C-alpha positions in Angstrom: 138.3 104.6 41.2 138.0 102.2 44.1 140.3 103.0 47.0 141.2 99.4 48.1 144.4 100.6 49.8 142.4 102.9 52.1 140.1 100.0 53.0 143.1 97.6 53.5 145.0 100.0 55.7 141.8 100.5 57.9 141.2 96.8 58.1 144.9 96.1 59.0 144.4 98.3 62.1 141.1 96.6 62.9 139.3 99.9 62.6 135.7 100.3 61.6 134.4 102.7 58.9 132.7 104.5 61.8 136.0 105.1 63.5 137.5 106.6 60.4 134.4 108.7 59.8 134.6 110.2 63.3 138.3 111.0 62.8 137.5 112.7 59.5 134.3 114.4 60.8 132.0 112.8 58.3 129.2 110.2 58.3 130.0 106.5 58.1 128.1 106.4 54.7 130.2 109.2 53.4 133.4 107.4 54.4 132.1 104.1 52.9 131.5 106.0 49.6 135.1 107.2 49.7 136.3 103.6 50.0 134.1 102.3 47.2 134.9 105.2 44.9 131.3 106.2 44.8 132.3 109.6 46.0 135.5 111.5 45.1 137.8 112.1 48.1 138.5 115.8 48.6 142.3 116.5 48.7 142.3 117.7 52.3 140.5 114.4 53.4 143.0 112.3 51.3 145.9 114.1 53.1 144.3 113.4 56.5 143.9 109.7 55.7 147.5 109.5 54.5 148.7 111.2 57.6 146.6 108.9 59.8 148.1 105.8 58.3 151.6 107.4 57.9 151.7 106.7 54.1 152.0 108.9 51.1 149.0 110.2 49.1 150.6 108.6 46.1 150.5 105.2 47.8 146.8 105.7 48.5 146.2 106.6 44.9 148.2 103.5 43.8 150.7 105.7 41.9 153.5 103.9 43.9 153.9 100.8 45.9 156.2 102.6 48.4 154.3 103.4 51.6 156.9 105.7 53.1 156.3 109.4 53.2 159.1 111.5 51.7 160.6 113.9 54.3 
């Protein structure tokens, strides 16, 4: 699975892969592999990405088009 929404959210904020990698405490290559789907994203990392962008994990996984987080 390619995570196009993760890439799009990052690009919408004019952030580099390196910036996100630093936030997630991983290498830029590792983060790049997350975006391309070459590497599965661990659940805890997926949650951190969702929290960073203030969207739901379901939105990142393309299970919904609703960005809002249920509270």
